[in-house]
N, C-alpha and C positions, 0 to 999 in steps of 0.2 A: 720247297722247303730251302732255306738260307746258308749256304754252308759257307762259313773258311775259317780258316790256318792261321793261327799267331805266333811269329817266332821269335821266341824269346834267347839272347846267345848273350850270357854272362863271361864273365874268363874262367870257370871252373866249369860249367855245365851247360847246354844248352836244352831247352824244353822246345816242345812244339804241339800247341794245342787244339783241337778239334772243338769245332763251336758249328752246332747248327741250333738254326731260331736263335741263335747267343744264348745257349747252355752247353755247359762244357761235357763234353760225350767220350774223347779219348785225349791223354794226355799223354808221351812219352815225352823222356828225360834222360840221354844220356849227358856221362863226362866226355869232357873235351880231352883228356889224359886216358883216357878208359885204353887197358893195353891189349885185350881180347875181343872181339865183336863177331855174331852170329855171321857171315860170310870169307873171312877173312881166310884165307890158303896159308898153308907153315909145309918145308920142307921139316919132317920130323923125322926120327928114330924109333922103332919099337925099342923098347926098355922088358917088358916082360912079358910071356904069357899066361891067361890063368885059363886054363884046360874047362875045369867044375863052369866056370861062368860064361866059356863060348869068346871069351875077347882078350883083349890087349893092351897093356899099357902106355901111353904112347909120347914120348918127352916132344915137347911141342916150346919150353923153356920157361911154361911156365911151376909156381910151386907145386902143384901139383900134379902127377904127369894127368895126363886125359885119357879118355875111357874109349875104344873102336871096340866094339862085337864083329862078331863074323857076320850077321846082316846087315848088316852097313859098308859092307866092303862092295858090294852090289855086284851083280852077275854074273859084268860083263867086266872082272877083276882081274881073269888070265891076261887080255889083249893090256889094259891098264897096268899092269905088271909090269911083260915084256916090252910095251913101250919103255914106261919109264925108267928097266934097265938098259934100254938101248942111250938115254937121254946122260943117261946120269953115269955111267962106267966111258961107257964110250962117245967121249963127247965132240968127234970127227963130225958123225955118222949124221945121217937127214934127219932131224926132228920130225916128223910129219907123220902125224896121226893118221888122215888121207890118204898117204901110199901104203902102211903098213897093214897086214894080214889080219884079218880078227880069228881071236883062237874061243873056244870052246867057254859057254859059260860056266861056272862052277855051280858044286854042288850046291842047295840052297839046304842041305841036310847038314851038310857039312860040317869041318872041325876050323879050328880057327890055327892050330901045327900042321894042319895038311899046306897051311897055304904062305902063312908068317914064319921066322924064325927069330931070337932077339938079335940087337944090331941093325936090321935089315929096316935103309931109307925109304918115305914113304912120302906123296903129294898128299898133305888130306885139309880137310875143312872142315870150319869151326859148324856144328850143327845148334848145339847150342853151349851159352854162355857157362862160366860156373856159377852154380848154384850152389851158394852155404858152402859145405865142407870141399864138398865135390869138384874136382878139375875140369873142361870143358870136357864137351861131346863131338866125336869127330866120325866124317862119313869119308871114303878114298872115291864116293861119288859125286866130282868135282863140277861144280855147275856153275854159269854167269849168269845174272839173271839183268835182262831191260827189261826197259819199261812193255813192250809186247809179245818177247819170248824170253824162253829161257836157254843154253845152250849148254848141253852133253854133251864133253868131248866121250868117247869109245863108244857115246849109244846106236841105235839104230834106229828107237822111233819116232812114229811123230804124235805128237799127245796134245788134244782140244781142249780146253776148259771147259769144267759143263756147264761155265754160265752163259756162253754161249750156247741160243735156242734153237739158231732157226740149222736146219740139216744143208741147205743149201751153200749159209755161209761155211759152216762146217768144213764143209765139202772143197770148197774154194780157197783156202786159208790153208788145206791140208793139200794142196795139190801145188797151191802157188810157194808155199814152204818144202814142198820136195823139188822145185826146179829148179831150186836156190841153194839149199844143202849144200856144201862139202860131206862127202864118206868118210862114215864112223862116227859119228857125229849126230847126237837125239836133237829134238826141238820140245819143248810144251810151248806150246802156243797160247798166252796167255787172252783174258776178258777184251784187255785195253786193244788186243788188235784184231777187234769183231770192227768194219768198215775200212779196214786203211788200206794203202794201197800196195803197189811189189817195189815202186821207191822208200815209200816208209822202213818199209819192213826188211829187206837186203842194207838198208845202211843200215838201221840197228843191227843186224846177223855180222859184218864186214865190222862192228864197230866193237861186240861180242867174242869175234876170232881173235883178234889184236891183242885184245885184254888173256887171252890161252898164249896165243904167242910170245906177247913180255911174258909172264907167268913161266913157259918152258925155258927161258931163254935167261930168266931169274933163278931158276931152278940150277940149269946148270953151273953156273960160278956159286951158291952160295955150299954153304956147311950147315950142316941139320943141327941143329932148329934152329927154322931163319923163315922172317916173315916172308914172303913173299909174292902176294899180292892182299893189296884192302880196297877198299871203297877208294875214288879218289877224295870225296869228303865223304863225312857222316853222316853230316845236315843231309847231302841231298840224297844218301843212300835211305833216311828216314824216310824225307817229304814221297823216293818213290813209291812207297809200299804205300802213303795214301792223300798221296795227291790224285785226285779227279777233277775231267776239264767241266764239273758241274758247279768245283769251286766259286764262288762271289770274288773272294780277297783273298789274297794272301801279304801278312802284315809283317815285317823284320824290319828287327831297332837295330842292325848291324849293317854298316855298308860295306864287306866285302861280303861278308851270307847274302846281303841280297843281290849282290852282282851277278854270281855264281847261283843263287837261283831262278832269277832271271833267267840268268844265260841256259837254264837247264830247264826250267818251263818254254824259253821261248824256240828248244827243240824238237821237244817234245809233243807242245800244243802253240803251236804261230799264231792261232787263235788266240789263245789264252795271256798274251803277254802284260798287257799291259796292270793284270787283277793285279802284280807284283808291286807293292809298294812297301819303299821305306819310313819307318816311323822314326820320327827326331828329334819327336818329345822329351823334356827334363822330364815331364810323366811314367813312370814306371808303364812298360808296356802293358805288361798282365794288367793290372790296377785301373788304366783307362778303360780296356775289354772286359772287368768286370770277373775275371779271369780265378787272381787272387781268393778274391770271397768265397768264390765257388768250391774254391782248393781246399780251403779250411770248412767249411760246411759238406764236404763231400766226402773228405779224407778221417780215420777215425775209426774206431769199435763202432760208434751207434752215431749211423747216419737216418737222421729223421725224411720223413716227404708227403704228402700230403694228410690232412685232415688227421694231425696228431699220431698217424700212425710212425713204426720207424724200424729199423733191422739191426743186426748184429754180426758184424762181423772179426771173425774171429781168425788167423793165420796158426798152421802149423809148419812140423815139416812134410807130412805126409800127407793132410788136404786141410782145403780152406770151410769154412763150417758158419753157413746163416742162418738164425736165430731169426723169422720175423715174429712182427709181436703188435697189436693194435695200439697201444700205448691209451690217449686218454682220445679218439677218435672222436668228433663231435657228431656229425652228417653219419650218421646208422639209419640204416637202412629200417624197411618196415620189421623184420625179423630179424633172427641172431644169423641163421643159415647165410642169407644174402647178404648181409653187411662184414662177414667173413670171406666171403667170396668176395667180392669188391676190394676189401685192404689186401686179398693175397695176390690178387691181377694187379693192381697198382705194385705191391712188392715186387712183384716178376719185372714189372718195367724198369723197375732203380737197380734190380741185381741184375738184370741185361745192361744196363747204363755203367755199373759196377767191374762189372767184370772187362769190359773197354779200360775202362777208367784205370781198373789199377793192371790192363795184365793179367787177371787171377786164372792160371795155369794148374793141370795134376786133373785132381780129384773136388770138386764143390758140391758137398749135401748145404742142402736149402729145408729147413725146418719150417714147413707152412706150418697155421693153423688149422687145424684139422675140420674136416668139412664130411656132413654125415650121406651127400649125397653121391652116388659116383658118379654122375652128368656133370657136377661142380666140378671134381678130377679132373676130370677128362676135358674138361674147358679150360682148367688151369694150366696142362700140360698144354694144350694146343695152343694156347695162348703167349705162353713160353717159350714155344719151337718158333712161334710167328715173330716176336719181338726182337729175337738169338738170329735173327735170317740177314741181319746185316751186318753182324759180327763176323772180321775176315779170317778172324784165327778157327783152325776147324776142330767141331767140339760135337757131340753127343748126347742126348737128354733124354733121361729115363721118364718115363710114370711113374705116378705118386705113389709111394707103394704102401702099407697100412696104417703106417706109423705116420701118415702123411709125410714121407720124407721123399725130399726131390736128389736124384745123383743126377752132374754135369760134369763131362771132362771135357777139358780143354785143351787145345794145343796148349804148350809149356816150351817155349825158346828163352825165354829170359829169366831172374828174380820179379815176382808179384812188385810193380811201383808200391810199395807205403810207406805215405806223408806222414810225419810224425805232428800231430795236427795242436798240439799242448805247447807251451811256450817255456822256457829258462828266462826265469825274470834278469833281464842284463842288468838290473843293481847291486845285484848280491853275487849274480850268477850262481845258479845253485846253492848255494852257502846256507837259504834258509833267513840271513840277515835281508832289507831294502834301508838304504837312506831313504829323509823324510820327501816324500813327492812331492812337498811343496816349495823344495828347493830347488828341482830339477832344472829350474827356468835358469838357476843360479848357476848348474852345473854345465848346461851350454855356452851360458856367455861366458864365462872360465874358457871354454876348449877352445871358443871363435877367438879369443882376445891371443890365446896360445897358437891358433893356426894363425891368423893374419898377421899376430907378431913376434911371431920368436920362430914359425915355419916362411915364413911370411910367400903365404896361397893367397893371394888374390880373387882370383875367378875359382868360383868355388859351389859345388849343392849341397844343400844341409838337406836331408829325410830321417821324418819322424812321422808318431803314428796320427794319424788322422786325424783324433778328438784335442793331441798336442795341439797340431800345429794350426788347428783349428781355432784355442786357445790364446798362440800368439799371434795369430794374425786377427782377431778382434778389439772393435775402439778404433778410437784412430787421439793421438798417436800409440799405432798395436807398439810391440814388444817388438815383434822384427821391424817393423818400419823403423824404430829406435836404433836397432842393431844394425841398417845398414847405413842410416843417417852417419855411425860411428865405428861400420868396419869396408863402408865400397858399396855402393850396389850393385856393383858383380855378386857379392854374394845373393842367394838365391832359397827360397824353403817352398819343399811341396813336400807333403800327405807319400805315403806308402805303405797300405794295407798289408805287406808282408811281415813289417815291425814292431815286437812288443808295445806295450804299452809306453814304456820307458828307456825304450830301445833308440838309436840316432846310428845314421851314417852318412859318413863326406864322399864326395870323389869332386877330384878336381876335375878341371877343364878335361881331360884326355879322357875321362872316365874310368877313371883310375882311382880305386876306392885309399883310402888314407885313413890310419888305423890310431886312433887319439885315445885308443887307451892307456892306461897308466899304471903301474904300479900298485899304485893307491888304490886303486878302485878295486884293483881283484882284493886285495888284500886287505881295505878294510874289515869286510862284514866278518871276514877269518879271521882275524884277530878278537873284535868285537866276539866273536862265537870261543875260541879259546877264553875269552879274560872272563866272560858266564861262568864256563867249565873252573874254573882255576877257581871262583867266588863259591862253587856251587861243594867242592870239595874239599874247602878252610872251613865250610858252614860245617859238613860230615864229621 
């Protein structure tokens, strides 16, 4: 299977697409100015205790107070609390975890009022981003994640990934880590550590320990609430979760990001350093790899798959609901039961892809087409487990109920990625009136004249819908060629599949977007609507 990563860096957000045999299977989007992200560590202050919930609301500087449950304090909270008290209140003491004495574990059936009090300062880590009207969810079990391991201050256990199958390798890794880890630090050995040398593991352990030491140093000088630790690069953090040495290529369209990723890949997998490639064409990178078209067809309420069948996906606050329909399926099996099984199996393939693609979490209820035979229902259940085996998020699948419903729970860390595939009309800006499409080329001509003769911009790229680009470039001399003769050959025209039919955008030589919208563009349709309304009122 050919695996590729495509990284699209835009001024406002970064998108990472994972392709398997050129088919989009995972898409991550993250705003570049995001304030709160999973893994960030804060020095925070307890604001209110909620004994009924056995939890506390904590101020981390977000508009909504963050949520900290008693069970998220961790069994070693007494050791953590003693260390934090000495490190923050008495800043002349040695803040060394390795030298301190461990305290007894707290009672897992205890209450929040026994261990916390309002105004108390805590070192907390975000485990769930703000979702809907809820604030972030926190933990005091601080972790630092690397490629091969996860470092847990105040822990005392070594855990090995269950995906490492051989007993010999598990024993080797456990003994190796036990020989190099400092006292009072727990370690989770990740799957990617399999077969790695002590040199590689020791190097990463030192890096993670340095992150912890820097975090403590910042906490000792900060005033709550304050951000204490975040990833050096969110892009690298996103990449770390999806990277695999089996990738054949990683394409990036930004020089700075390319340097960060190339450096990271060379560090963790030197033999794969040549797979990182800088994409410098003017054609949008997602268009070049046919990702934009797949996004348009894969998101939205209705998603079609093989032979005319489709699924309908609805999102609610509490759960996600998926309905399977056979549609106008043409390749029917000899009997209805076989046909239904075939549709359900193909729907399971698409649903497993959609869960990864949209990062849907929480409760998912799937309404498959009813099947009469118990062996077919069992076959569908086993197939769904098989196709979801590659999903990195923790999940649990229940067999079909007597109503034909399958229930799935999937780890929910971030809000589900829900991309709107419908488009606002760029001519009327959603107001219901459009300018004649026949005159769109005249509008573009006016914009070019304004850009070159008024704004004095000579070197730029104009992006339009592919149909419009094809029209402008047809014939000889084409409109595009005439405009180049008029405004200079440093002006270039490219199609962009993400644009609506009569939409356009302009980038200068530094890849900065130039806003050419004028007040008359937005106001013209509104004026028409107002005039039409007034005329109707007079007639009445």
